[in-house]
C-alpha positions as CSV (number, residue, x, y, z in Angstrom):
1,X,29.0,-70.6,-42.8
2,X,26.8,-67.9,-44.1
3,X,23.7,-69.8,-42.8
4,X,25.4,-70.2,-39.4
5,X,26.0,-66.5,-39.2
6,X,22.3,-65.9,-40.0
7,X,21.3,-68.2,-37.1
8,X,23.6,-66.6,-34.7
9,X,22.3,-63.1,-35.6
10,X,18.7,-64.4,-35.1
11,X,19.6,-65.8,-31.6
12,X,21.3,-62.7,-30.6
13,X,18.3,-60.7,-31.7
14,X,15.9,-62.9,-29.7
15,X,18.2,-62.5,-26.6
16,X,18.2,-58.7,-26.9
17,X,14.5,-58.7,-27.3
18,X,14.0,-60.9,-24.1
19,X,16.5,-58.7,-22.2
20,X,14.7,-55.5,-23.2
21,X,11.5,-57.2,-22.1
22,X,12.6,-57.7,-18.6
23,X,14.1,-54.3,-18.0
24,X,12.8,-52.4,-14.9
25,X,9.6,-50.4,-15.8
26,X,10.1,-46.6,-15.9
27,X,9.6,-44.9,-12.6
28,X,6.4,-43.2,-12.1
29,X,6.3,-39.4,-11.5
30,X,5.6,-40.1,-7.7
31,X,8.6,-42.5,-7.4
32,X,10.9,-40.0,-9.2
33,X,9.7,-37.2,-6.8
34,X,10.4,-39.4,-3.9
35,X,13.9,-40.1,-5.0
36,X,14.7,-36.4,-5.5
37,X,13.0,-35.2,-2.3
38,X,13.7,-34.3,1.2
39,X,13.4,-37.2,3.6
40,X,12.5,-36.8,7.3
41,X,11.6,-39.1,10.2
42,X,10.0,-38.0,13.5
43,X,9.7,-39.8,16.8
44,X,9.2,-38.8,20.5
45,X,9.7,-40.5,23.9
46,X,8.5,-39.3,27.3
47,X,11.2,-39.2,29.9
48,X,10.0,-41.2,33.0
49,X,9.5,-39.5,36.3
50,X,8.4,-41.8,39.1
51,X,6.0,-39.7,41.3
52,X,7.4,-41.6,44.3
53,X,10.8,-40.1,43.5
54,X,9.9,-36.6,42.8
55,X,11.5,-35.5,46.1
56,X,14.8,-36.5,44.5
57,X,14.5,-34.0,41.7
58,X,15.3,-30.3,42.1
59,X,13.6,-27.9,39.8
60,X,16.1,-26.1,37.4
61,X,16.6,-22.5,36.5
62,X,15.8,-20.4,39.5
63,X,16.9,-21.1,43.1
64,X,18.9,-23.8,44.8
65,X,17.3,-26.8,46.6
66,X,13.8,-26.4,45.5
67,X,12.2,-29.8,45.0
68,X,9.5,-30.8,42.5
69,X,6.2,-31.3,44.1
70,X,4.0,-32.7,41.1
71,X,3.6,-33.3,37.6
72,X,2.0,-30.9,35.2
73,X,3.1,-32.8,32.1
74,X,6.1,-35.1,31.5
75,X,9.2,-33.9,29.7
76,X,10.0,-35.5,26.4
77,X,12.7,-36.2,23.8
78,X,11.8,-35.3,20.2
79,X,13.9,-36.3,17.3
80,X,13.9,-35.5,13.6
81,X,16.0,-37.3,10.9
82,X,16.9,-35.3,7.9
83,X,18.4,-36.5,4.5
84,X,18.5,-35.4,1.0
85,X,19.5,-38.6,-1.0
86,X,22.6,-39.2,1.0
87,X,23.8,-39.6,4.7
88,X,21.4,-38.2,7.2
89,X,21.6,-36.2,10.5
90,X,19.6,-36.3,13.5
91,X,18.4,-33.4,15.6
92,X,17.1,-34.4,19.1
93,X,15.4,-31.9,21.2
94,X,15.3,-32.7,25.0
95,X,12.8,-30.8,27.4
96,X,15.3,-29.7,30.0
97,X,17.2,-26.6,31.2
98,X,20.3,-27.6,29.3
99,X,22.7,-30.4,28.7
100,X,26.5,-30.3,29.0
101,X,28.8,-32.0,26.3
102,X,29.4,-35.0,28.5
103,X,25.6,-35.9,28.5
104,X,25.5,-35.2,24.7
105,X,28.4,-37.5,24.3
106,X,26.5,-40.3,26.0
107,X,23.5,-39.8,23.8
108,X,25.7,-39.9,20.8
109,X,27.4,-43.0,22.0
110,X,24.0,-44.7,22.2
111,X,23.4,-43.9,18.5
112,X,27.0,-44.6,17.3
113,X,26.0,-47.6,15.3
114,X,23.1,-46.0,13.5
115,X,23.5,-46.7,9.7
116,X,23.8,-43.8,7.4
117,X,23.9,-41.3,10.2
118,X,26.6,-38.5,9.7
119,X,25.9,-36.4,12.8
120,X,23.8,-36.5,15.9
121,X,22.9,-32.9,17.3
122,X,21.3,-32.7,20.8
123,X,19.7,-29.4,22.1
124,X,17.5,-28.4,25.1
125,X,14.2,-26.7,24.9
126,X,15.4,-24.7,28.0
127,X,12.3,-25.3,30.1
128,X,12.7,-23.9,33.6
129,X,10.1,-26.4,34.9
130,X,12.2,-29.5,34.4
131,X,14.5,-31.3,36.7
132,X,18.1,-30.1,37.2
133,X,20.1,-31.7,34.3
134,X,23.3,-29.7,34.9
135,X,23.6,-30.3,38.6
136,X,23.7,-26.5,39.5
137,X,20.4,-26.3,41.3
138,X,20.5,-28.8,44.1
139,X,21.5,-27.9,47.6
140,X,24.4,-25.4,47.4
141,X,27.7,-27.1,46.9
142,X,26.0,-30.5,45.9
143,X,25.1,-32.2,42.6
144,X,21.4,-31.4,41.9
145,X,21.2,-34.2,39.1
146,X,19.4,-37.4,39.9
147,X,21.2,-40.3,38.3
148,X,18.2,-42.4,37.6
149,X,16.5,-39.4,35.8
150,X,19.6,-38.7,33.7
151,X,19.7,-42.3,32.6
152,X,16.1,-42.2,31.7
153,X,16.6,-38.9,29.8
154,X,19.5,-40.5,27.8
155,X,17.5,-43.6,27.1
156,X,14.6,-41.5,25.8
157,X,16.8,-39.4,23.5
158,X,18.4,-42.6,22.1
159,X,15.1,-44.3,21.5
160,X,13.6,-41.3,19.9
161,X,16.6,-40.9,17.6
162,X,16.6,-44.6,16.5
163,X,12.8,-44.5,15.9
164,X,13.1,-41.2,13.9
165,X,15.8,-42.9,11.6
166,X,13.5,-45.6,10.8
167,X,10.2,-43.6,10.2
168,X,11.7,-41.9,7.1
169,X,9.3,-40.6,4.4
170,X,9.8,-38.4,1.4
171,X,8.5,-34.8,1.6
172,X,8.8,-31.2,0.3
173,X,10.2,-28.6,2.6
174,X,9.0,-25.0,3.0
175,X,10.3,-22.1,4.9
176,X,8.2,-19.3,6.4
177,X,8.1,-16.9,9.3
178,X,5.6,-14.5,11.0
179,X,6.3,-11.6,13.2
180,X,4.8,-11.7,16.6
181,X,3.6,-8.8,18.5
182,X,3.4,-8.0,22.3
183,X,4.9,-11.3,23.3
184,X,8.4,-10.4,24.5
185,X,10.0,-9.1,27.7
186,X,13.7,-8.2,27.7
187,X,14.8,-7.9,31.3
188,X,18.2,-6.1,30.4
189,X,18.6,-3.0,28.3
190,X,18.9,-2.3,25.5
191,X,15.7,-4.2,24.4
192,X,16.8,-6.3,21.4
193,X,15.1,-9.5,20.3
194,X,13.9,-11.2,17.2
195,X,10.2,-11.0,17.2
196,X,9.9,-13.6,14.3
197,X,8.6,-17.1,14.9
198,X,10.3,-19.2,12.2
199,X,8.9,-22.4,10.6
200,X,10.3,-25.2,8.5
201,X,7.3,-27.4,7.3
202,X,7.9,-30.9,6.0
203,X,4.9,-32.0,3.8
204,X,4.9,-35.7,3.3
205,X,4.4,-36.9,-0.4
206,X,2.3,-39.8,0.8
207,X,-0.2,-37.3,2.4
208,X,0.6,-38.7,5.9
209,X,1.5,-36.5,8.9
210,X,4.0,-33.8,8.3
211,X,6.4,-32.0,10.6
212,X,6.9,-28.5,11.7
213,X,10.0,-27.1,13.1
214,X,9.3,-24.0,15.1
215,X,12.0,-21.5,16.2
216,X,11.5,-18.8,18.8
217,X,13.8,-16.8,20.8
218,X,12.2,-16.7,24.5
219,X,13.1,-18.6,27.7
220,X,10.6,-21.4,28.4
221,X,9.7,-19.9,31.7
222,X,6.0,-18.8,31.3
223,X,5.2,-20.8,34.5
224,X,7.5,-18.3,36.2
225,X,9.7,-18.7,39.2
226,X,7.3,-19.8,42.0
227,X,6.3,-22.9,40.0
228,X,7.3,-26.4,41.5
229,X,5.5,-28.6,38.9
230,X,7.3,-30.6,36.4
231,X,6.4,-29.3,32.9
232,X,7.7,-28.7,29.4
233,X,6.3,-25.2,29.8
234,X,5.0,-23.4,26.7
235,X,7.0,-25.3,24.1
236,X,5.2,-28.5,25.0
237,X,1.7,-27.1,24.8
238,X,2.7,-25.3,21.6
239,X,3.8,-28.6,19.9
240,X,0.8,-30.5,21.3
241,X,-1.6,-27.8,20.0
242,X,-0.1,-27.7,16.5
243,X,-0.5,-31.5,16.3
244,X,-4.2,-31.3,17.4
245,X,-5.0,-28.6,15.0
246,X,-3.1,-29.6,11.9
247,X,-2.2,-33.3,12.2
248,X,1.5,-32.4,11.8
249,X,4.0,-33.2,14.5
250,X,6.0,-30.4,15.8
251,X,9.5,-29.6,17.5
252,X,10.3,-26.4,19.3
253,X,13.8,-24.8,19.0
254,X,15.0,-21.9,21.3
255,X,16.6,-19.1,19.5
256,X,18.8,-16.3,20.9
257,X,17.4,-16.1,24.4
258,X,20.3,-14.3,26.3
259,X,19.6,-11.1,27.8
260,X,17.3,-12.3,29.5
261,X,14.6,-12.7,26.8
262,X,11.3,-14.2,28.0
263,X,7.6,-14.0,27.2
264,X,5.4,-11.3,28.8
265,X,3.2,-12.0,31.8
266,X,-0.5,-12.4,30.5
267,X,-2.3,-12.9,33.8
268,X,-2.7,-10.7,36.8
269,X,-1.2,-13.1,39.5
270,X,1.8,-15.1,38.2
271,X,2.1,-17.2,41.4
272,X,-1.7,-18.3,41.5
273,X,-2.4,-18.4,37.8
274,X,1.0,-19.7,36.5
275,X,-0.6,-22.6,34.5
276,X,-3.1,-20.2,32.9
277,X,-0.2,-17.9,31.9
278,X,1.5,-20.8,30.3
279,X,-1.6,-21.8,28.5
280,X,-2.3,-18.3,27.2
281,X,1.5,-17.9,26.1
282,X,1.4,-21.2,24.1
283,X,-2.1,-20.5,22.6
284,X,-0.8,-17.1,21.3
285,X,2.2,-18.6,19.7
286,X,0.1,-21.5,18.3
287,X,-2.1,-18.9,16.5
288,X,1.0,-17.2,15.2
289,X,2.3,-20.5,13.9
290,X,-0.9,-21.4,12.1
291,X,-1.1,-18.0,10.6
292,X,1.9,-18.8,8.2
293,X,0.0,-19.7,5.1
294,X,1.4,-21.7,2.2
295,X,1.5,-18.6,0.0
296,X,3.8,-17.0,2.6
297,X,6.3,-19.8,2.5
298,X,8.9,-20.7,-0.1
299,X,10.1,-24.1,-1.0
300,X,13.6,-25.3,-0.2
301,X,15.3,-27.6,-2.7
302,X,16.5,-30.9,-1.4
303,X,20.2,-30.0,-0.8
304,X,21.6,-30.8,2.7
305,X,25.1,-30.1,3.9
306,X,26.5,-29.6,7.3
307,X,29.6,-28.8,9.2
308,X,30.8,-28.9,12.9
309,X,33.7,-27.0,14.5
310,X,35.4,-27.7,17.8
311,X,36.8,-24.6,19.5
312,X,38.2,-23.5,22.9
313,X,36.7,-20.9,25.2
314,X,38.8,-19.5,28.1
315,X,37.2,-20.5,31.4
316,X,37.4,-17.5,33.6
317,X,34.5,-18.3,35.9
318,X,35.9,-20.1,39.1
319,X,32.4,-21.3,40.0
320,X,32.1,-23.3,36.9
321,X,35.7,-24.5,37.4
322,X,34.8,-25.8,40.9
323,X,31.7,-27.6,39.5
324,X,33.8,-29.1,36.9
325,X,36.3,-30.6,39.3
326,X,33.5,-31.7,41.7
327,X,32.1,-33.9,38.8
328,X,29.0,-31.9,38.6
329,X,29.6,-30.4,35.2
330,X,30.8,-32.8,32.5
331,X,32.1,-30.3,30.0
332,X,35.5,-30.9,28.3
333,X,38.1,-29.0,30.2
334,X,41.6,-28.2,28.6
335,X,44.5,-26.1,29.6
336,X,44.2,-22.6,28.3
337,X,45.1,-18.9,29.0
338,X,42.4,-17.8,31.3
339,X,41.8,-16.7,34.9
340,X,41.6,-20.3,36.0
341,X,44.2,-21.7,33.6
342,X,41.6,-23.8,31.9
343,X,39.3,-23.7,29.0
344,X,36.2,-25.3,27.8
345,X,36.2,-27.4,24.6
346,X,33.0,-26.9,22.9
347,X,31.5,-27.1,19.4
348,X,29.4,-24.8,16.9
349,X,27.6,-26.4,14.0
350,X,25.8,-25.2,10.9
351,X,23.2,-27.1,8.9
352,X,22.4,-25.9,5.4
353,X,18.9,-26.6,4.1
354,X,19.2,-25.4,0.5
355,X,20.0,-21.7,1.1
356,X,18.6,-21.5,4.7
357,X,20.6,-22.5,7.6
358,X,20.4,-23.7,11.3
359,X,23.3,-22.3,13.4
360,X,23.9,-24.5,16.4
361,X,25.0,-22.4,19.3
362,X,26.3,-24.0,22.5
363,X,24.7,-21.6,24.9
364,X,22.4,-18.6,25.4
365,X,23.5,-15.9,23.0
366,X,22.5,-12.2,23.4
367,X,20.3,-11.3,20.3
368,X,22.4,-8.2,19.7
369,X,25.5,-10.4,18.9
370,X,23.4,-12.0,16.1
371,X,21.8,-8.8,14.7
372,X,24.4,-6.2,15.6
373,X,21.6,-3.8,16.9
374,X,22.2,-1.6,19.9
375,X,24.8,-2.6,22.5
376,X,24.8,-1.5,26.0
377,X,28.2,0.1,27.2
378,X,28.7,-0.7,30.9
379,X,32.3,-1.9,30.1
380,X,33.8,0.7,27.7
381,X,37.0,-1.4,27.3
382,X,35.0,-4.4,26.0
383,X,35.3,-4.9,22.2
384,X,32.4,-6.6,20.5
385,X,32.9,-9.1,17.8
386,X,31.3,-8.7,14.2
387,X,27.6,-9.7,14.6
388,X,26.7,-13.1,13.2
389,X,24.4,-11.6,10.5
390,X,27.3,-9.5,9.1
391,X,29.6,-12.5,9.1
392,X,27.0,-14.6,7.4
393,X,26.1,-12.0,4.7
394,X,29.9,-12.1,3.7
395,X,29.3,-15.6,2.6
396,X,25.9,-14.9,0.8
397,X,23.9,-16.5,3.8
398,X,20.9,-14.3,4.5
399,X,18.5,-16.7,6.0
400,X,19.5,-18.5,9.2
401,X,17.9,-19.6,12.4
402,X,19.6,-19.8,15.8
403,X,19.4,-23.2,17.7
404,X,20.6,-22.2,21.1
405,X,21.7,-24.7,23.8
406,X,22.8,-27.1,21.3
407,X,25.4,-29.8,21.9
408,X,26.8,-28.0,25.1
409,X,25.9,-25.2,27.5
410,X,28.5,-22.4,27.9
411,X,26.0,-20.4,29.8
412,X,25.1,-16.7,28.7
413,X,27.2,-15.3,25.8
414,X,27.4,-11.7,26.9
415,X,28.5,-8.7,24.5
416,X,32.0,-7.7,25.9
417,X,30.9,-4.1,26.0
418,X,28.3,-4.8,28.6
419,X,30.2,-7.5,30.5
420,X,30.6,-6.3,34.1
421,X,31.6,-8.3,37.3
422,X,31.5,-7.7,40.9
423,X,35.1,-6.7,41.8
424,X,35.0,-8.2,45.2
425,X,33.4,-11.5,44.4
426,X,33.5,-11.9,40.6
427,X,31.2,-14.6,39.1
428,X,29.8,-15.2,42.6
429,X,27.9,-12.0,43.5
430,X,26.1,-10.1,40.8
431,X,26.4,-6.3,40.5
432,X,24.2,-3.4,39.5
433,X,25.8,-0.7,37.3
434,X,25.4,3.1,37.3
435,X,22.2,2.9,35.5
436,X,20.7,0.4,37.9
437,X,21.0,-2.5,35.5
438,X,21.4,-5.9,37.1
439,X,24.4,-8.0,35.7
440,X,23.1,-11.3,36.6
441,X,24.0,-13.1,33.3
442,X,27.8,-12.7,33.9
443,X,27.6,-15.0,36.9
444,X,26.4,-17.7,34.6
445,X,28.9,-17.2,31.9
446,X,32.3,-18.8,31.1
447,X,33.7,-15.3,30.6
448,X,33.9,-12.2,28.4
449,X,35.9,-13.8,25.6
450,X,33.1,-16.3,24.9
451,X,31.2,-13.9,22.4
452,X,34.4,-13.5,20.2
453,X,35.1,-17.2,20.3
454,X,31.6,-17.9,19.1
455,X,32.0,-15.3,16.2
456,X,35.3,-16.8,15.2
457,X,34.0,-20.3,15.2
458,X,31.0,-19.2,13.1
459,X,33.2,-17.7,10.5
460,X,35.5,-20.7,10.4
461,X,32.5,-23.0,10.1
462,X,31.2,-20.9,7.1
463,X,34.6,-21.2,5.5
464,X,34.4,-24.9,5.7
465,X,31.0,-24.8,3.9
466,X,31.5,-22.3,1.3
467,X,35.3,-22.1,0.5
């Protein structure tokens, strides 16, 4: 028996040695870094626009019934996949004036079977040189959307999202910003805007092309109101130039553009030199973006979390109500206490990237509602909500970037203290106040309660993340 025990012990020893010999080899430093890194994927798709059908497309953002006469450059859908060793999220940017929640739902449905995807977010770059994607700029009283173009837009967004989710690579992520100068024009007093151009830069560990996410708070209308050519406007040339000069792909995100915040005119004759003005605008912003040096950035650790919150805004604007029932706007309407008896069901999201955040706002928020800087007081009865920066600071969040026109379009989000309507034809005709200030933005707003609803949703979303 003693000899048998010895044999058994020897056999076990041999088996252990063999097992140890076939263990997986220790991971290299590069493999370990990839496992504990950010992961991103990028893709883009052009949105088809048949030149023979251009007369079916109305240009969005200015006047009704103005047809597109030619193509300067095609609009696109650009998508980024983000994860940090877990489920991922998609951010899809579409070159268009805006998308309502109904169109966003169609894009999400097309990506509903995407493995490992926790959330799809869709925003608009807010180009004023794209086709009408809300239906508001056709002939008065009719739907300005072209069904074929909308189908192509949805298909391009879905295709870009799917491809981004398969092009995933490990990366480091760096955050930086640069203050621009002499770029902005605020068409409504007080002049409040965020002059910073923010950048999130993904640097691929395999040394292949990286990705730069660029955030800037100005309307994409450097081609100005007389333009009738289809174009991505300055965000398109900005992204193309960054790619040409650095090798990195790029995506543009609109910030707090309400107010009306736009870029300055850099040529003497806007109607004749519109394309040159767009070129100069984009090239100036490209130079600013490339001036952010690695030593100006800080690295963000691979930690990703997000939340999304549904909320209801009273719908006081009867024009929006009419468009909703005509089937032009596809927003989610629900019964609510408002001037029309209805509300709009919308959503606000927050994406945390380490200690920096993207705040996904479903509309065009006035910058002072973010920063808390000077407010106009045309409506002394209006009470402004706490600014988003003050709310965020209460949760220790000091770095965040606004992503406007994301997942829905509620129109302009106006400070209640400056919300003024035409008494005879509210929301239909604009009014000029005693200072000579034009209150155009109110005619394209759901109502004065929107600002408080956004602030309340933001605080509740922060509670979900941090409490």
